[in-house]
C-alpha positions as a LaTeX table, in Angstrom:
\begin{tabular}{lrrr}
\hline
Residue & $x$ (\AA) & $y$ (\AA) & $z$ (\AA) \\
\hline
Unk1 & $-31.30$ & 110.27 & 178.41 \\
Unk2 & $-29.40$ & 107.58 & 180.34 \\
Unk3 & $-28.20$ & 108.70 & 183.77 \\
Unk4 & $-25.97$ & 106.86 & 186.24 \\
Unk5 & $-25.02$ & 107.52 & 189.86 \\
Unk6 & $-21.85$ & 105.95 & 191.25 \\
Unk7 & $-20.86$ & 105.86 & 194.91 \\
Unk8 & $-17.14$ & 105.59 & 195.72 \\
Unk9 & $-15.56$ & 105.20 & 199.14 \\
Unk10 & $-12.74$ & 107.05 & 200.81 \\
Unk11 & $-9.67$ & 104.87 & 201.22 \\
Unk12 & $-6.70$ & 104.59 & 203.54 \\
Unk13 & $-3.50$ & 103.22 & 202.04 \\
Unk14 & $-0.32$ & 101.84 & 203.61 \\
Unk15 & $-1.81$ & 101.46 & 207.13 \\
Unk16 & 1.73 & 101.66 & 208.44 \\
Unk17 & 3.70 & 98.64 & 207.29 \\
Unk18 & 1.78 & 97.94 & 204.06 \\
Unk19 & 3.58 & 100.67 & 202.12 \\
Unk20 & 2.28 & 100.98 & 198.54 \\
Unk21 & 0.51 & 97.62 & 198.90 \\
Unk22 & $-2.37$ & 97.76 & 201.41 \\
Unk23 & $-5.64$ & 99.65 & 201.06 \\
Unk24 & $-8.81$ & 99.86 & 203.15 \\
Unk25 & $-12.15$ & 101.24 & 201.94 \\
Unk26 & $-14.00$ & 103.46 & 204.42 \\
Unk27 & $-17.68$ & 104.38 & 204.55 \\
Unk28 & $-17.31$ & 108.04 & 203.66 \\
Unk29 & $-18.35$ & 108.52 & 200.06 \\
Unk30 & $-18.20$ & 110.67 & 196.97 \\
Unk31 & $-20.93$ & 110.32 & 194.37 \\
Unk32 & $-20.60$ & 110.93 & 190.65 \\
Unk33 & $-23.82$ & 111.54 & 188.72 \\
Unk34 & $-23.40$ & 111.53 & 184.95 \\
Unk35 & $-25.48$ & 111.54 & 181.79 \\
Unk36 & $-24.39$ & 111.59 & 178.18 \\
Unk37 & $-24.12$ & 115.02 & 176.60 \\
Unk38 & $-26.35$ & 115.76 & 173.63 \\
Unk39 & $-23.60$ & 117.78 & 171.93 \\
Unk40 & $-20.54$ & 115.69 & 170.95 \\
Unk41 & $-17.41$ & 116.72 & 172.82 \\
Unk42 & $-19.25$ & 119.10 & 175.15 \\
Unk43 & $-18.60$ & 118.60 & 178.86 \\
Unk44 & $-20.33$ & 120.21 & 181.82 \\
Unk45 & $-19.03$ & 119.75 & 185.38 \\
Unk46 & $-20.40$ & 120.75 & 188.78 \\
Unk47 & $-18.83$ & 120.09 & 192.21 \\
Unk48 & $-20.40$ & 120.45 & 195.65 \\
Unk49 & $-18.96$ & 119.57 & 199.05 \\
Unk50 & $-15.25$ & 118.97 & 199.53 \\
Unk51 & $-13.31$ & 120.76 & 196.79 \\
Unk52 & $-16.09$ & 123.16 & 195.86 \\
Unk53 & $-14.26$ & 126.24 & 194.58 \\
Unk54 & $-10.94$ & 124.36 & 194.41 \\
Unk55 & $-11.47$ & 121.59 & 191.87 \\
Unk56 & $-11.49$ & 122.34 & 188.18 \\
Unk57 & $-14.83$ & 122.50 & 186.40 \\
Unk58 & $-13.13$ & 121.95 & 183.05 \\
Unk59 & $-11.94$ & 118.94 & 181.12 \\
Unk60 & $-8.88$ & 118.64 & 183.37 \\
Unk61 & $-11.11$ & 117.59 & 186.27 \\
Unk62 & $-9.98$ & 114.09 & 187.35 \\
Unk63 & $-13.46$ & 112.62 & 186.97 \\
Unk64 & $-13.62$ & 113.96 & 183.42 \\
Unk65 & $-10.11$ & 112.85 & 182.40 \\
Unk66 & $-10.94$ & 109.35 & 183.68 \\
Unk67 & $-14.17$ & 109.27 & 181.69 \\
Unk68 & $-12.36$ & 110.50 & 178.59 \\
Unk69 & $-9.77$ & 107.74 & 179.01 \\
Unk70 & $-12.43$ & 105.05 & 179.10 \\
Unk71 & $-14.36$ & 106.52 & 176.18 \\
Unk72 & $-11.13$ & 106.62 & 174.16 \\
Unk73 & $-10.33$ & 102.96 & 174.95 \\
Unk74 & $-13.85$ & 102.07 & 173.81 \\
Unk75 & $-13.30$ & 103.98 & 170.55 \\
Unk76 & $-15.78$ & 106.72 & 171.46 \\
Unk77 & $-13.52$ & 109.77 & 171.49 \\
Unk78 & $-16.33$ & 112.25 & 170.78 \\
Unk79 & $-18.53$ & 111.04 & 173.62 \\
Unk80 & $-18.97$ & 113.57 & 176.45 \\
Unk81 & $-21.14$ & 113.92 & 179.53 \\
Unk82 & $-22.72$ & 116.20 & 182.08 \\
Unk83 & $-21.12$ & 115.39 & 185.44 \\
Unk84 & $-22.24$ & 116.33 & 188.95 \\
Unk85 & $-19.86$ & 115.48 & 191.81 \\
Unk86 & $-20.95$ & 115.41 & 195.44 \\
Unk87 & $-17.75$ & 115.06 & 197.47 \\
Unk88 & $-17.39$ & 114.02 & 201.10 \\
Unk89 & $-13.78$ & 112.84 & 200.87 \\
Unk90 & $-11.44$ & 115.71 & 201.84 \\
Unk91 & $-8.78$ & 116.69 & 199.31 \\
Unk92 & $-5.09$ & 115.99 & 199.82 \\
Unk93 & $-5.50$ & 114.55 & 203.31 \\
Unk94 & $-4.48$ & 110.92 & 202.73 \\
Unk95 & $-7.99$ & 109.52 & 202.27 \\
Unk96 & $-7.87$ & 108.74 & 198.57 \\
Unk97 & $-9.72$ & 111.73 & 197.07 \\
Unk98 & $-7.95$ & 111.41 & 193.71 \\
Unk99 & $-8.59$ & 107.67 & 193.56 \\
Unk100 & $-12.27$ & 108.22 & 194.35 \\
Unk101 & $-12.48$ & 110.68 & 191.45 \\
Unk102 & $-10.69$ & 108.34 & 189.05 \\
Unk103 & $-12.68$ & 105.23 & 189.99 \\
Unk104 & $-15.95$ & 107.17 & 190.03 \\
Unk105 & $-15.28$ & 108.56 & 186.57 \\
Unk106 & $-14.31$ & 105.19 & 185.09 \\
Unk107 & $-17.29$ & 103.32 & 186.53 \\
Unk108 & $-19.72$ & 106.05 & 185.45 \\
Unk109 & $-18.32$ & 106.19 & 181.92 \\
Unk110 & $-18.36$ & 102.41 & 181.62 \\
Unk111 & $-22.04$ & 102.27 & 182.56 \\
Unk112 & $-23.02$ & 105.12 & 180.25 \\
Unk113 & $-21.79$ & 103.24 & 177.17 \\
Unk114 & $-23.10$ & 99.79 & 178.05 \\
Unk115 & $-20.45$ & 98.30 & 180.37 \\
Unk116 & $-17.85$ & 97.20 & 177.78 \\
Unk117 & $-15.08$ & 96.75 & 180.38 \\
Unk118 & $-14.87$ & 94.41 & 183.34 \\
Unk119 & $-13.47$ & 95.16 & 186.82 \\
Unk120 & $-9.93$ & 94.04 & 185.98 \\
Unk121 & $-9.80$ & 96.36 & 182.98 \\
Unk122 & $-11.15$ & 99.22 & 185.09 \\
Unk123 & $-8.48$ & 98.49 & 187.68 \\
Unk124 & $-5.78$ & 98.58 & 185.00 \\
Unk125 & $-6.97$ & 101.97 & 183.74 \\
Unk126 & $-7.34$ & 103.35 & 187.27 \\
Unk127 & $-3.83$ & 102.26 & 188.23 \\
Unk128 & $-2.36$ & 103.88 & 185.12 \\
Unk129 & $-4.22$ & 107.12 & 185.76 \\
Unk130 & $-3.36$ & 107.24 & 189.46 \\
Unk131 & 0.23 & 106.05 & 189.16 \\
Unk132 & 0.05 & 103.51 & 191.99 \\
Unk133 & $-2.28$ & 100.75 & 193.04 \\
Unk134 & $-3.24$ & 100.81 & 196.71 \\
Unk135 & $-5.98$ & 103.45 & 196.90 \\
Unk136 & $-7.61$ & 102.66 & 193.55 \\
Unk137 & $-7.85$ & 98.95 & 194.41 \\
Unk138 & $-9.67$ & 99.63 & 197.67 \\
Unk139 & $-11.93$ & 102.26 & 196.06 \\
Unk140 & $-12.92$ & 99.91 & 193.24 \\
Unk141 & $-13.19$ & 96.58 & 195.06 \\
Unk142 & $-13.98$ & 97.63 & 198.65 \\
Unk143 & $-12.88$ & 95.87 & 201.83 \\
Unk144 & $-9.19$ & 95.31 & 202.53 \\
Unk145 & $-6.97$ & 94.97 & 199.45 \\
Unk146 & $-3.39$ & 93.87 & 198.86 \\
Unk147 & $-1.79$ & 95.00 & 195.59 \\
Unk148 & 1.23 & 94.08 & 193.52 \\
Unk149 & 2.44 & 94.48 & 189.95 \\
Unk150 & 3.26 & 91.76 & 187.43 \\
Unk151 & 4.76 & 92.16 & 183.97 \\
Unk152 & 1.29 & 91.91 & 182.42 \\
Unk153 & $-0.28$ & 94.50 & 184.70 \\
Unk154 & $-1.51$ & 95.36 & 188.21 \\
Unk155 & $-2.98$ & 92.74 & 190.53 \\
Unk156 & $-5.09$ & 92.95 & 193.66 \\
Unk157 & $-6.35$ & 90.47 & 196.23 \\
Unk158 & $-9.48$ & 91.53 & 198.09 \\
Unk159 & $-10.11$ & 90.37 & 201.66 \\
Unk160 & $-13.56$ & 90.61 & 203.24 \\
Unk161 & $-12.71$ & 90.61 & 206.96 \\
Unk162 & $-14.79$ & 87.97 & 208.79 \\
Unk163 & $-15.00$ & 90.13 & 211.89 \\
Unk164 & $-15.93$ & 93.75 & 212.29 \\
Unk165 & $-13.49$ & 96.52 & 211.41 \\
Unk166 & $-14.00$ & 100.25 & 211.87 \\
Unk167 & $-11.70$ & 103.23 & 211.78 \\
Unk168 & $-11.19$ & 106.51 & 213.57 \\
Unk169 & $-9.72$ & 109.23 & 211.37 \\
Unk170 & $-8.20$ & 112.47 & 212.59 \\
Unk171 & $-8.09$ & 114.71 & 209.53 \\
Unk172 & $-5.71$ & 117.64 & 209.26 \\
Unk173 & $-6.99$ & 121.12 & 208.49 \\
Unk174 & $-4.23$ & 121.47 & 205.87 \\
Unk175 & $-3.52$ & 119.21 & 202.88 \\
Unk176 & $-0.27$ & 117.45 & 202.07 \\
Unk177 & 0.42 & 116.50 & 198.47 \\
Unk178 & 1.52 & 112.95 & 197.79 \\
Unk179 & 4.40 & 114.28 & 195.67 \\
Unk180 & 5.75 & 116.29 & 198.61 \\
Unk181 & 5.32 & 113.36 & 201.00 \\
Unk182 & 7.09 & 110.98 & 198.60 \\
Unk183 & 9.87 & 113.50 & 198.13 \\
Unk184 & 10.78 & 113.10 & 201.80 \\
Unk185 & 11.61 & 109.41 & 201.38 \\
Unk186 & 15.18 & 108.17 & 200.85 \\
Unk187 & 16.14 & 106.26 & 197.73 \\
Unk188 & 17.47 & 103.38 & 199.83 \\
Unk189 & 16.56 & 101.95 & 203.23 \\
Unk190 & 18.43 & 99.60 & 205.59 \\
Unk191 & 17.80 & 95.88 & 205.20 \\
Unk192 & 16.77 & 95.75 & 208.84 \\
Unk193 & 14.00 & 98.27 & 208.25 \\
Unk194 & 12.78 & 96.39 & 205.18 \\
Unk195 & 12.72 & 93.12 & 207.13 \\
Unk196 & 10.90 & 94.83 & 210.00 \\
Unk197 & 8.15 & 96.06 & 207.68 \\
Unk198 & 7.84 & 92.73 & 205.89 \\
Unk199 & 7.13 & 90.98 & 209.16 \\
Unk200 & 4.78 & 93.66 & 210.42 \\
Unk201 & 2.85 & 93.74 & 207.14 \\
Unk202 & 2.30 & 90.00 & 207.51 \\
Unk203 & 0.96 & 90.56 & 211.02 \\
Unk204 & $-1.40$ & 93.30 & 209.86 \\
Unk205 & $-2.79$ & 91.31 & 206.93 \\
Unk206 & $-3.26$ & 88.27 & 209.16 \\
Unk207 & $-4.93$ & 90.36 & 211.84 \\
Unk208 & $-7.44$ & 91.81 & 209.40 \\
Unk209 & $-8.04$ & 88.54 & 207.56 \\
Unk210 & $-8.59$ & 86.52 & 210.75 \\
Unk211 & $-10.14$ & 89.22 & 212.90 \\
Unk212 & $-7.17$ & 89.15 & 215.33 \\
Unk213 & $-7.26$ & 92.56 & 217.02 \\
Unk214 & $-4.10$ & 91.70 & 218.98 \\
Unk215 & $-2.13$ & 91.75 & 215.71 \\
Unk216 & $-3.34$ & 95.14 & 214.45 \\
Unk217 & $-1.19$ & 97.25 & 216.77 \\
Unk218 & 2.18 & 95.63 & 216.07 \\
Unk219 & 1.18 & 95.16 & 212.43 \\
Unk220 & 0.70 & 98.90 & 211.88 \\
Unk221 & 4.23 & 99.78 & 213.04 \\
Unk222 & 6.45 & 101.05 & 210.22 \\
Unk223 & 10.04 & 102.04 & 209.50 \\
Unk224 & 9.93 & 102.59 & 205.73 \\
Unk225 & 8.03 & 105.85 & 205.36 \\
Unk226 & 6.50 & 107.29 & 208.53 \\
Unk227 & 9.78 & 108.30 & 210.23 \\
Unk228 & 10.73 & 110.35 & 207.17 \\
Unk229 & 7.33 & 112.01 & 206.91 \\
Unk230 & 7.47 & 113.41 & 210.43 \\
Unk231 & 8.99 & 116.54 & 208.91 \\
Unk232 & 5.69 & 117.19 & 207.11 \\
Unk233 & 3.41 & 115.79 & 209.84 \\
Unk234 & 5.08 & 116.91 & 213.07 \\
Unk235 & 2.08 & 116.01 & 215.25 \\
Unk236 & 1.91 & 112.41 & 214.01 \\
Unk237 & 3.21 & 110.86 & 217.22 \\
Unk238 & 0.92 & 113.02 & 219.37 \\
Unk239 & $-2.21$ & 112.10 & 217.42 \\
Unk240 & $-1.27$ & 108.43 & 217.14 \\
Unk241 & $-0.63$ & 108.19 & 220.87 \\
Unk242 & $-4.00$ & 109.82 & 221.59 \\
Unk243 & $-5.78$ & 107.23 & 219.45 \\
Unk244 & $-3.97$ & 104.35 & 221.15 \\
Unk245 & $-4.61$ & 105.71 & 224.64 \\
Unk246 & $-8.27$ & 106.18 & 223.65 \\
Unk247 & $-8.51$ & 102.47 & 222.84 \\
Unk248 & $-7.65$ & 102.01 & 219.15 \\
Unk249 & $-6.08$ & 98.62 & 218.40 \\
Unk250 & $-3.47$ & 100.23 & 216.13 \\
Unk251 & $-2.74$ & 103.58 & 214.50 \\
Unk252 & $-0.70$ & 105.00 & 211.64 \\
Unk253 & $-0.60$ & 107.65 & 208.96 \\
Unk254 & $-3.42$ & 107.29 & 206.46 \\
Unk255 & $-1.76$ & 107.07 & 203.08 \\
Unk256 & 0.89 & 109.77 & 202.79 \\
Unk257 & $-0.88$ & 111.76 & 205.53 \\
Unk258 & $-1.50$ & 114.10 & 207.14 \\
Unk259 & $-4.63$ & 112.24 & 208.33 \\
Unk260 & $-3.92$ & 109.74 & 211.13 \\
Unk261 & $-6.05$ & 106.60 & 211.27 \\
Unk262 & $-6.77$ & 104.21 & 214.10 \\
Unk263 & $-8.23$ & 100.75 & 213.48 \\
Unk264 & $-10.75$ & 99.16 & 215.82 \\
Unk265 & $-11.88$ & 95.54 & 215.63 \\
Unk266 & $-14.99$ & 93.83 & 216.97 \\
Unk267 & $-17.02$ & 90.65 & 216.55 \\
Unk268 & $-19.05$ & 92.37 & 213.82 \\
Unk269 & $-19.17$ & 95.76 & 212.09 \\
Unk270 & $-21.82$ & 97.15 & 214.43 \\
Unk271 & $-19.75$ & 96.32 & 217.50 \\
Unk272 & $-16.58$ & 97.65 & 215.87 \\
Unk273 & $-18.31$ & 100.94 & 215.03 \\
Unk274 & $-19.60$ & 101.22 & 218.59 \\
Unk275 & $-16.04$ & 100.84 & 219.87 \\
Unk276 & $-14.76$ & 103.30 & 217.26 \\
Unk277 & $-17.28$ & 105.93 & 218.31 \\
Unk278 & $-16.06$ & 105.63 & 221.90 \\
Unk279 & $-12.43$ & 105.85 & 220.75 \\
Unk280 & $-13.28$ & 108.96 & 218.73 \\
Unk281 & $-14.95$ & 110.54 & 221.76 \\
Unk282 & $-12.01$ & 109.84 & 224.06 \\
Unk283 & $-9.43$ & 110.88 & 221.47 \\
Unk284 & $-11.35$ & 114.09 & 220.89 \\
Unk285 & $-10.99$ & 114.93 & 224.57 \\
Unk286 & $-7.27$ & 114.17 & 224.51 \\
Unk287 & $-6.76$ & 116.28 & 221.36 \\
Unk288 & $-9.09$ & 119.14 & 222.24 \\
Unk289 & $-6.18$ & 121.58 & 222.44 \\
Unk290 & $-4.38$ & 120.18 & 219.37 \\
Unk291 & $-4.37$ & 122.84 & 216.69 \\
Unk292 & $-4.75$ & 122.06 & 213.00 \\
Unk293 & $-6.91$ & 118.94 & 213.34 \\
Unk294 & $-10.58$ & 118.19 & 212.79 \\
Unk295 & $-12.46$ & 116.28 & 215.47 \\
Unk296 & $-11.86$ & 112.49 & 215.35 \\
Unk297 & $-14.49$ & 110.69 & 213.25 \\
Unk298 & $-15.55$ & 107.04 & 213.43 \\
Unk299 & $-16.08$ & 105.29 & 210.08 \\
Unk300 & $-17.20$ & 101.80 & 209.13 \\
Unk301 & $-15.35$ & 99.63 & 206.65 \\
Unk302 & $-16.90$ & 99.86 & 203.19 \\
Unk303 & $-17.28$ & 96.29 & 201.96 \\
Unk304 & $-18.97$ & 97.06 & 198.63 \\
Unk305 & $-16.48$ & 99.12 & 196.62 \\
Unk306 & $-17.63$ & 101.37 & 193.80 \\
Unk307 & $-21.35$ & 100.78 & 193.33 \\
Unk308 & $-24.21$ & 102.01 & 191.20 \\
Unk309 & $-26.98$ & 103.48 & 193.31 \\
Unk310 & $-30.58$ & 104.23 & 192.43 \\
Unk311 & $-31.09$ & 107.69 & 190.97 \\
\hline
\end{tabular}
């Protein structure tokens, strides 16, 4: 019986000014192990790690619905699988847990039936299932991604930073749904705020693409979404300031929050991670009395995207 194992990274979207456009893959992974079911239409799901006891073990599980979508597009509606999920990406914290599930399910299903779809088709399906592009692009392609939509479908440009990039994440004890976080945003924003973010997004993309750490801080400043989400993440400024004082080059909400992310650059990934570990240590000391937060954690950039690993 054919069996596949797919590794999918956590992701951080927006990164401040790159609202609904930027995504960064981080080296904290979920794995999806799947094999075709002998009985047509019969699914079996297990979950360990993050979401154990919370996530559905039925056919409404996101990994399963993604696999069903791909099987249906391939004309194999009766195909089913046994699925085992090992999750290290926390749920509802702004680190792309739903995108990891969707991408993991699509890649696993595609491999089980002989790889009929290419990456662009997987991206199209993932974007439709997720509803927006930023997290799924980074989860699928890895590295730093910039997304946009054309009339004929979603598009993504992947950047492999020439220098080292690492992150420090400060995860909240409590989740925040994307729907609630989006509900806090106004329907219209001032032109000045839109222009501010356009310029800062250019700085951030340039800083990552050229390894310019001096551009990361100003590039991660935002006026389009973070000010409105303070109502749901009241300690945002406190945690961000702790990361910056601890030595992060820039800091922002991760996705819709409530996780706060700091970016750290270096000449290579090893050096960036070394700096990030020191930032995490210092920030942990500054936030030791901050309730409702996990200890800061240093993470490398994931440059590989969704990958098949040896079983």
